[in-house]
Each structure stands twice: as C-alpha cells, then as structure tokens.
C-alpha positions in Angstrom: -2.6 11.1 18.7 1.0 9.4 18.3 2.3 9.2 14.6 2.8 5.7 13.8 6.7 4.9 13.3 6.3 4.1 9.6 5.4 7.5 9.2 7.8 9.3 11.7 10.6 11.1 9.6 9.7 9.7 6.5 7.2 12.3 4.9 7.5 15.7 3.4 4.0 16.2 3.6 1.3 14.8 6.0 -0.7 13.6 3.1 -1.9 10.1 1.6 -2.2 9.9 -2.5 -5.6 8.7 -2.8 -6.1 4.7 -4.1 -7.4 5.7 -7.4 -9.7 2.9 -9.3 -7.6 1.9 -12.7 -5.1 4.8 -12.1 -2.9 4.1 -9.0 -0.3 1.1 -9.6 3.4 0.4 -8.7 4.9 3.2 -10.7 2.6 6.1 -8.9 3.2 4.6 -5.6 6.6 4.5 -5.9 6.9 8.1 -7.2 4.6 9.3 -4.6 6.9 7.7 -1.9 9.9 8.9 -3.3 8.7 12.3 -3.2 7.7 12.1 0.4 3.9 11.4 0.5 2.4 8.2 1.5 1.2 6.3 -1.9 -1.6 3.9 -2.2 -3.4 1.9 -4.8 -6.7 -0.5 -4.4 -5.6 -4.1 -4.2 -8.0 -4.9 -7.0 -6.2 -3.0 -9.5 -3.8 -5.6 -9.8 -6.2 -8.3 -11.7 -5.0 -11.3 -10.0 -3.5 -12.4 -6.5 -0.4 -13.5 -8.2 -0.3 -9.8 -10.0 -0.9 -8.4 -6.6 2.2 -10.4 -5.4 4.2 -8.9 -8.0 3.2 -5.3 -7.5 3.7 -5.5 -3.8 7.1 -7.2 -4.3 8.1 -4.4 -7.1 7.1 -1.5 -4.8 9.0 -3.2 -1.9 12.2 -3.5 -3.9 12.0 0.0 -5.3 11.5 1.8 -2.1 14.0 -0.1 -0.4 16.6 0.9 -3.1 15.4 4.5 -2.8 15.9 4.2 1.0 19.4 2.9 0.5 20.3 5.2 -2.2 19.8 8.1 -0.2 19.6 7.3 3.4 18.8 10.9 4.5 16.0 11.5 1.8 12.2 10.8 3.1 10.8 7.8 1.5 7.1 7.5 2.8 5.6 4.3 3.4 2.9 2.7 1.2 -0.6 1.7 1.7 -3.1 -0.7 -0.1 -7.2 -0.1 -0.1 -8.8 -3.5 0.6 -12.4 -3.8 -0.4 -14.0 -5.6 2.4 -17.4 -6.0 0.6 -18.6 -9.7 1.0 -18.8 -9.4 -3.0 -15.4 -9.5 -3.1 -13.7 -13.1 -3.5 -10.1 -12.1 -3.1 -10.3 -10.5 0.6 -8.6 -13.4 2.1 -5.9 -13.8 -0.5 -5.1 -10.1 -0.6 -5.0 -10.1 3.1 -2.3 -12.9 3.2 -0.3 -11.0 0.6 -0.6 -7.9 2.4 0.7 -9.7 5.8 3.3 -11.3 3.7 4.6 -8.0 2.5 4.3 -6.4 5.5 2.6 -3.4 3.7 2.8 -0.8 6.3 -0.9 0.6 6.4 -4.2 -0.6 5.0 -7.2 1.2 4.0 -10.5 -0.8 4.1 -13.6 0.2 2.4 -17.2 -1.1 1.4 -17.5 -3.4 4.3 -16.9 -4.3 7.6 -13.5 -5.3 9.1 -15.1 -7.5 11.9 -17.1 -9.8 9.1 -15.5 -13.3 8.7 -12.9 -13.5 5.5 -14.2 -17.0 4.6 
C-alpha cells in the first residue's frame, strides 16, 4: 500500500492520536501534530458548526506556522472524526467545513458513508 502524500515525511511515528469525546480539541491536535503524530478530534466536540470552523482555522494556522518556523521538522497532518449516524443533524454542515478547510483525512463512524447527507 502506498503512503498517502500528506503523511510522507511528515510523521515521526506511524500513529494517529485517537479522537476522544470531550477531550480532543485544537490544543491537543496541534501539540500531537507538532510532535510528529497525526492528531484527530471528533467534529461534535465543537459544539456548533461555527465553533468547528473556528477550531479548523486555529489548527490550520498553527500547523502552517509550525511548518514555516522549522521546515525540516515533521509536522503531521490532522484529521477529524465525522459521525455519520442519521441522528446527527450536523453531518452536512460539518462535511462542508471539512471540505472548505481541506482537512487532510477523515475518520467516519457510526454510520454508512453511502447514505444521503440530507
């Protein structure tokens, strides 16, 4: 299996920090990525789509600054856990933000990705 380009040369360890409910957020994701391990968080830890947008912008800005400050240091990509269960009314707006921010990878859970998002 080929290693996806966002991960090549960007990780100290081939590991992903699990998205932990109510624990994972921007500070943990940023620190994890700066340590060379892919950081993740559940989209629903951000209580609103507006907060999710803010969190993604904060992560994007911090990781870009870390890459610029020390270009030779591995700064891992980050990901987001998107709950696809039909009871989650935020699937569509959160997915739109994930695309807008070009989140490097998405972990899905509790649902089927082929289900309609409306």
